[in-house]
KOLPA-528340 format. One record per residue (C-alpha): residue in three letters; x, y, z. Coordinates in pm, whole numbers, padded with zeros to 5 digits, always signed. Layout:
N
ALAXYZ/...
***
This chain:
539
UNK-06112-01928+04141/UNK-05982-02275+04213/UNK-06005-02230+04588/UNK-06370-02109+04567/UNK-06459-02406+04342/UNK-06332-02664+04586/UNK-06506-02494+04871/UNK-06841-02499+04693/UNK-06801-02863+04575/UNK-06715-02976+04924/UNK-07022-02802+05057/UNK-07250-02979+04806/UNK-07109-03323+04893/UNK-07155-03258+05261/UNK-07516-03151+05206/UNK-07599-03463+04999/UNK-07435-03689+05255/UNK-07645-03546+05527/UNK-07972-03612+05330/UNK-07902-03970+05185/UNK-08016-04301+05345/UNK-07768-04576+05438/UNK-07698-04755+05102/UNK-07625-05088+05280/UNK-07945-05086+05480/UNK-08132-05298+05220/UNK-07858-05559+05234/UNK-07856-05576+05612/UNK-08236-05586+05627/UNK-08265-05842+05344/UNK-08527-05645+05158/UNK-08325-05660+04833/UNK-08314-06041+04803/UNK-08602-06146+04579/UNK-08425-06455+04431/UNK-08621-06778+04471/UNK-08449-07037+04248/UNK-08331-07395+04264/UNK-07969-07380+04156/UNK-07894-07753+04170/UNK-08076-08069+04269/UNK-07993-08439+04272/UNK-08188-08742+04392/UNK-08061-09082+04499/UNK-08051-09305+04189/UNK-08055-09011+03951/UNK-07907-09061+03604/UNK-07709-08763+03480/UNK-07783-08402+03568/UNK-08123-08251+03634/UNK-08240-07967+03408/UNK-08389-07677+03608/UNK-08593-07419+03414/UNK-08761-07103+03549/UNK-09079-07044+03347/UNK-09190-06720+03516/UNK-09183-06555+03858/UNK-09404-06820+04016/UNK-09348-07144+03822/UNK-09065-07363+03704/UNK-08984-07719+03596/UNK-08724-07980+03686/UNK-08656-08255+03433/UNK-08458-08564+03539/UNK-08422-08939+03507/UNK-08416-09196+03787/UNK-08261-09541+03755/UNK-08525-09793+03849/UNK-08292-10072+03962/UNK-08110-09834+04198/UNK-08427-09724+04382/UNK-08609-09954+04624/UNK-08919-09738+04672/UNK-09029-09467+04428/UNK-09261-09327+04696/UNK-08963-09232+04908/UNK-08683-09101+04685/UNK-08421-08915+04887/UNK-08297-08567+04794/UNK-07916-08581+04807/UNK-07839-08229+04681/UNK-08051-07912+04699/UNK-07889-07572+04639/UNK-08109-07259+04654/UNK-08075-06886+04604/UNK-07910-06694+04884/UNK-08126-06704+05201/UNK-08413-06873+05014/UNK-08608-07159+05173/UNK-08791-07458+05022/UNK-09089-07677+05102/UNK-08859-07980+05136/UNK-08500-08001+05254/UNK-08196-08200+05157/UNK-08218-08546+05312/UNK-08597-08559+05289/UNK-08789-08765+05032/UNK-09043-08710+04757/UNK-09312-08944+04624/UNK-09291-09021+04251/UNK-09566-09284+04244/UNK-09857-09047+04188/UNK-09895-08695+04053/UNK-09576-08509+03966/UNK-09421-08388+04293/UNK-09344-08019+04346/UNK-09097-07810+04539/UNK-09175-07452+04639/UNK-08889-07208+04687/UNK-08946-06881+04878/UNK-08713-06582+04872/UNK-08620-06382+05179/UNK-08864-06114+05069/UNK-09148-06368+05048/UNK-09168-06429+04675/UNK-09237-06793+04580/UNK-09186-07020+04280/UNK-09321-07372+04257/UNK-09120-07624+04056/UNK-09295-07925+03905/UNK-09069-08230+03868/UNK-09093-08416+03538/UNK-08935-08755+03605/UNK-08882-09036+03357/UNK-08741-09371+03453/UNK-08393-09434+03313/UNK-08341-09771+03144/UNK-07992-09894+03057/UNK-08058-10086+02737/UNK-07718-10256+02749/UNK-07798-10467+03054/UNK-07857-10832+02972/UNK-07706-11140+02813/UNK-07586-11183+02456/UNK-07458-11461+02232/UNK-07173-11361+02000/UNK-07300-11460+01657/UNK-07029-11329+01424/UNK-06787-11052+01339/UNK-06703-10834+01042/UNK-06401-10629+00937/UNK-06429-10333+00702/UNK-06079-10262+00579/UNK-05842-10204+00293/UNK-05628-09934+00136/UNK-05789-09730-00141/UNK-06156-09835-00126/UNK-06217-09584-00404/UNK-05999-09811-00619/UNK-06165-10131-00507/UNK-05917-10194-00226/UNK-06179-10214+00050/UNK-06388-10511+00158/UNK-06639-10598+00432/UNK-06542-10949+00540/UNK-06611-11213+00799/UNK-06262-11309+00925/UNK-06379-11671+00936/UNK-06415-11665+00557/UNK-06037-11617+00537/UNK-05949-11917+00753/UNK-05603-11951+00596/UNK-05501-11624+00762/UNK-05558-11750+01119/UNK-05502-12044+01354/UNK-05830-12203+01246/UNK-05693-12559+01253/UNK-05606-12534+01623/UNK-05944-12391+01719/UNK-05820-12043+01810/UNK-05918-11864+01492/UNK-06192-11600+01478/UNK-06465-11870+01485/UNK-06361-11948+01843/UNK-06560-11639+01947/UNK-06880-11754+01779/UNK-06993-11973+02070/UNK-06896-11711+02330/UNK-07138-11516+02547/UNK-07141-11167+02700/UNK-07317-11068+03021/UNK-07361-10704+03121/UNK-07453-10607+03477/UNK-07532-10260+03608/UNK-07361-10090+03902/UNK-07430-09717+03905/UNK-07474-09390+03727/UNK-07161-09189+03794/UNK-07139-08824+03892/UNK-07084-08723+03530/UNK-07403-08900+03424/UNK-07232-09198+03261/UNK-07357-09544+03350/UNK-07119-09825+03439/UNK-07109-10190+03533/UNK-06936-10519+03465/UNK-06899-10720+03147/UNK-06831-11093+03158/UNK-06698-11248+02837/UNK-06736-11626+02861/UNK-06542-11874+02648/UNK-06836-12087+02539/UNK-06857-12465+02539/UNK-06518-12503+02369/UNK-06348-12279+02627/UNK-06160-12099+02351/UNK-06123-11738+02243/UNK-05975-11600+01922/UNK-05601-11552+01973/UNK-05593-11264+01719/UNK-05276-11394+01554/UNK-05223-11348+01180/UNK-05024-11639+01039/UNK-04661-11593+00939/UNK-04734-11765+00607/UNK-04956-11469+00509/UNK-04718-11202+00638/UNK-04603-11001+00336/UNK-04338-10804+00523/UNK-04177-11062+00750/UNK-04163-11426+00849/UNK-04334-11422+01190/UNK-04690-11434+01315/UNK-04845-11091+01376/UNK-05022-11008+01701/UNK-05343-10817+01618/UNK-05492-10788+01968/UNK-05478-10409+01933/UNK-05738-10436+01656/UNK-05955-10735+01739/UNK-05951-10781+02116/UNK-06186-10487+02167/UNK-06411-10670+02414/UNK-06182-10811+02685/UNK-06202-11178+02779/UNK-06314-11257+03131/UNK-06431-10972+03354/UNK-06403-10608+03255/UNK-06564-10275+03342/UNK-06788-10096+03094/UNK-06877-09725+03088/UNK-07149-09590+02865/UNK-07134-09223+02765/UNK-07469-09111+02628/UNK-07338-08768+02530/UNK-07070-08921+02305/UNK-07282-09226+02224/UNK-06990-09455+02314/UNK-06920-09757+02528/UNK-06576-09815+02677/UNK-06429-10139+02810/UNK-06154-10143+03072/UNK-05975-10475+03124/UNK-05796-10600+03433/UNK-05472-10431+03323/UNK-05638-10093+03270/UNK-05637-10112+02891/UNK-05925-09910+02748/UNK-06110-09976+02422/UNK-06396-09759+02298/UNK-06674-09828+02052/UNK-07051-09803+02001/UNK-07347-10023+02087/UNK-07554-10057+01772/UNK-07927-10121+01745/UNK-08077-10330+01462/UNK-08053-10161+01126/UNK-07838-10097+00819/UNK-07504-09919+00869/UNK-07316-09777+00572/UNK-06941-09821+00611/UNK-06862-09685+00266/UNK-07055-09590-00043/UNK-07207-09913-00166/UNK-07091-10109+00142/UNK-07358-10170+00406/UNK-07360-10389+00717/UNK-07702-10515+00824/UNK-07728-10561+01201/UNK-08016-10799+01267/UNK-08009-10781+01647/UNK-07728-10578+01805/UNK-07360-10520+01746/UNK-07058-10347+01891/UNK-06863-10133+01644/UNK-06505-10016+01691/UNK-06312-09774+01471/UNK-05958-09900+01407/UNK-05639-09706+01338/UNK-05481-09886+01045/UNK-05254-09715+00792/UNK-05264-09726+00412/UNK-05035-09977+00241/UNK-05042-09917-00133/UNK-04773-10179-00189/UNK-04998-10460-00061/UNK-05334-10320-00171/UNK-05604-10582-00251/UNK-05447-10842-00021/UNK-05588-11001+00295/UNK-05273-10878+00465/UNK-05365-10518+00383/UNK-05728-10552+00492/UNK-05667-10733+00821/UNK-05321-10616+00926/UNK-05229-10283+00768/UNK-05555-10097+00698/UNK-05845-10242+00899/UNK-06097-09960+00946/UNK-06394-10086+01151/UNK-06441-10405+01353/UNK-06792-10526+01432/UNK-06888-10788+01690/UNK-07239-10916+01614/UNK-07448-11023+01914/UNK-07794-11167+01978/UNK-07982-11107+02308/UNK-08064-11426+02500/UNK-08269-11492+02811/UNK-08011-11718+02972/UNK-07653-11832+02916/UNK-07613-12211+02928/UNK-07414-12317+03232/UNK-07177-12519+03012/UNK-07091-12201+02817/UNK-06988-11997+03121/UNK-06624-12102+03084/UNK-06330-11878+03159/UNK-06183-11953+02818/UNK-05829-11931+02687/UNK-05663-11787+02378/UNK-05408-12067+02361/UNK-05099-11931+02193/UNK-05195-11565+02221/UNK-04874-11376+02160/UNK-04592-11372+01910/UNK-04269-11515+02038/UNK-03990-11262+02006/UNK-03738-11365+01742/UNK-03439-11549+01874/UNK-03148-11315+01923/UNK-02908-11322+01636/UNK-02594-11513+01723/UNK-02309-11287+01811/UNK-02050-11305+01539/UNK-01709-11375+01687/UNK-01440-11301+01430/UNK-01124-11377+01635/UNK-00999-11733+01610/UNK-00901-11988+01347/UNK-01101-12032+01027/UNK-01024-12325+00795/UNK-01085-12309+00419/UNK-01399-12505+00328/UNK-01502-12389-00024/UNK-01381-12151-00295/UNK-01617-12011-00554/UNK-01552-11792-00855/UNK-01819-11589-01034/UNK-01684-11499-01374/UNK-01721-11481-01749/UNK-01744-11229-02026/UNK-02043-11001-02060/UNK-02360-11210-02081/UNK-02181-11537-02001/UNK-02135-11518-01623/UNK-02138-11849-01431/UNK-02034-11979-01090/UNK-01765-12246-01050/UNK-01592-12412-00758/UNK-01218-12420-00809/UNK-01185-12778-00687/UNK-01456-12893-00924/UNK-01235-12783-01213/UNK-00923-12976-01117/UNK-00804-13000-01478/UNK-00765-12622-01490/UNK-00494-12611-01225/UNK-00155-12767-01190/UNK-00264-13004-00916/UNK-00155-12827-00601/UNK-00477-12630-00550/UNK-00561-12902-00292/UNK-00294-12748-00065/UNK-00539-12464-00005/UNK-00786-12692+00173/UNK-00602-12709+00505/UNK-00506-12342+00515/UNK-00608-12148+00826/UNK-00709-11780+00842/UNK-00632-11661+01195/UNK-00760-11339+01351/UNK-00580-11247+01674/UNK-00748-10958+01858/UNK-00550-10677+02009/UNK-00562-10601+02380/UNK-00836-10342+02308/UNK-01072-10613+02177/UNK-01177-10806+01868/UNK-01243-10508+01644/UNK-00880-10496+01541/UNK-00564-10699+01566/UNK-00335-10926+01368/UNK-00430-11152+01079/UNK-00240-11437+00913/UNK-00336-11674+00633/UNK-00132-11981+00731/UNK-00034-12278+00509/UNK-00191-12544+00731/UNK-00048-12882+00826/UNK+00117-12943+00489/UNK+00310-12615+00518/UNK+00224-12513+00161/UNK-00005-12283-00029/UNK-00184-12324-00359/UNK+00042-12170-00624/UNK-00258-12020-00813/UNK-00121-12140-01151/UNK-00370-12202-01430/UNK-00268-12480-01673/UNK-00132-12304-01981/UNK-00238-12555-02240/UNK-00598-12507-02125/UNK-00554-12152-02248/UNK-00366-12248-02560/UNK-00027-12126-02435/UNK+00292-12309-02345/UNK+00339-12186-01992/UNK+00109-12183-01691/UNK-00065-11857-01604/UNK-00014-11699-01261/UNK-00357-11612-01113/UNK-00233-11507-00768/UNK-00343-11150-00839/UNK-00699-11279-00809/UNK-00687-11579-00579/UNK-00379-11519-00366/UNK-00498-11199-00205/UNK-00489-11318+00159/UNK-00165-11222+00340/UNK+00088-11506+00375/UNK+00271-11310+00640/UNK+00119-11159+00951/UNK-00044-10819+00900/UNK-00334-10625+01053/UNK-00714-10627+01030/UNK-01003-10408+01142/UNK-01353-10544+01190/UNK-01627-10297+01088/UNK-01957-10433+01234/UNK-02148-10114+01145/UNK-02066-10143+00773/UNK-02384-10341+00697/UNK-02546-10402+00360/UNK-02781-10668+00221/UNK-02480-10870+00109/UNK-02284-10796+00425/UNK-02527-10846+00715/UNK-02270-10834+00993/UNK-02025-10580+00853/UNK-01692-10594+00676/UNK-01332-10666+00759/UNK-01046-10448+00635/UNK-00730-10652+00577/UNK-00396-10492+00513/UNK-00211-10682+00241/UNK+00089-10454+00217/UNK+00182-10095+00286/UNK+00010-10004-00040/UNK-00284-10245-00056/UNK-00581-10308+00172/UNK-00906-10493+00105/UNK-01240-10408+00263/UNK-01425-10738+00235/UNK-01790-10821+00315/UNK-01839-11093+00576/UNK-02118-11337+00494/UNK-02287-11517+00783/UNK-02470-11851+00746/UNK-02748-11816+00492/UNK-02817-11801+00120/UNK-02673-11533-00109/UNK-02713-11455-00476/UNK-02444-11273-00672/UNK-02454-11127-01020/UNK-02798-11281-01072/UNK-02658-11633-01053/UNK-02736-11934-00838/UNK-02733-11885-00464/UNK-02430-11946-00248/UNK-02514-12125+00077/UNK-02297-12054+00379/UNK-02346-12336+00629/UNK-02388-12299+01003/UNK-02060-12252+01183/UNK-01908-12091+00877/UNK-01849-11750+00730/UNK-01746-11632+00386/UNK-01536-11347+00251/UNK-01646-11208-00084/UNK-01374-11026-00278/UNK-01478-10830-00587/UNK-01215-10878-00859/UNK-01343-10654-01139/UNK-01587-10372-01181/UNK-01753-10524-01490/UNK-01737-10835-01707/UNK-01492-10845-01996/UNK-01620-10736-02334/UNK-01390-10993-02496/UNK-01621-11276-02601/UNK-01346-11484-02762/UNK-01348-11732-02473/UNK-01717-11717-02393/UNK-01851-12005-02179/UNK-01504-12154-02123/UNK-01327-12222-01793/UNK-01051-11989-01908/UNK-01305-11713-01952/UNK-01440-11755-01597/UNK-01112-11807-01412/UNK-00860-11602-01610/UNK-01010-11374-01871/UNK-01292-11226-01663/UNK-01307-11340-01299/UNK-01551-11105-01122/UNK-01593-11228-00766/UNK-01392-11469-00551/UNK-01575-11609-00249/UNK-01391-11811+00015/UNK-01596-12003+00269/UNK-01431-12076+00605/UNK-01535-12302+00892/UNK-01465-12189+01249/UNK-01227-12424+01429/UNK-01315-12515+01786/UNK-01007-12521+02007/UNK-00933-12866+02147/UNK-00957-12896+02523/
***
């Protein structure tokens, strides 16, 4: 049965093949091709893309815009692009011209089979409303963390003159005699228009330097460069691109930096519920990328520096820019100087004793005293400490480790650390070397730990070996002011360092000697700070 089936099927196929026409004949003859469409069209001076619409088999429309200032003669507008259906022909060809001065011009497209469609061109003249001259008349900043809690404000930066370099003429008011001039160059392939912007410096030749004063900086002690927020319209010459689809205008400065905003018509613009900016003429608006700062909410610092939200440049159209105002302009001091590099701390060398301070006293009665200021408390030889030298000798591997010696100085003697007994009501003097004689009188070793940094130890610590059983890890204090135990500040002068040795974990609970020298020096000494001055080797 299978063999008979295949024989019969083969016979049927052969019979049909003998009776059928050539299926590709219509293609080779062209009789199939009834398409008669305009697929794409573009004229010289056209703005954006043309919209081609087929209404029915015989009619269609083309809608487009032409830029008037790019076309010399509207009676002879050149066709730059004309793409048709396969093998179709048209009444005009690419490179020819059409007349747009009278009735709407038409283009007829005919298919290879002879079917025709006539397209009527609906042209409107494109007008770039940005072109012209403007006086900068003001600016506004909408900013602030938590506007729902009253943290937002719409402000003229000039009204906060203390935040800027107003006294030198480079504050935000420096922009308010500036002018902008926009010229037109072309409509690009993507339909965006572009040209040049010239930002003149006005009669005073000054621009806002966008620097927030150090005095108003809540998180540092330097000026703050805010160009990223407020230099949205470049000074001098820049390129502008207007995107009508996105409703944006971009500025590109000479370094390629791009800023993007909107060109605003007259009207009221709501920046937040209950907060409205009235634009009387025109304005440029720029969304800013600040971040919330709940710590400094309600401050000018928060609104201008941390959480600015929108920046507006208010402008007024003018017929002409005064010649005296077409200055190049300068921002004066327009950047923040980098902080001076911190001096490199050089531990190796000789350090001579300069001051000795003791923080001590029973609980609730802590005070600071200089040992030499309390001469009556000691047996008189504390002055021998004043010429002592602490010497750090680095190893061959470098200054992070080596030998250390606390030498007796020129007089060859140390302070004996003896507190006068009768000041304590006892017959014999009291040995206080356990607190004040902690530096090694014989050579031992040290290790400098520059990474061991805290607020009270800004350049690290030094570990000093006192004996085989005892080592001290002591904070190194660089020049500056320090406060310990809530008491008056200790000032370490330039060219000096200090070592701060904690003597006890907590004040004594024995109040018998409260507010006495004995209490501070003997009963409850808490911290011993020695200030040293670096000795410069003689040549």
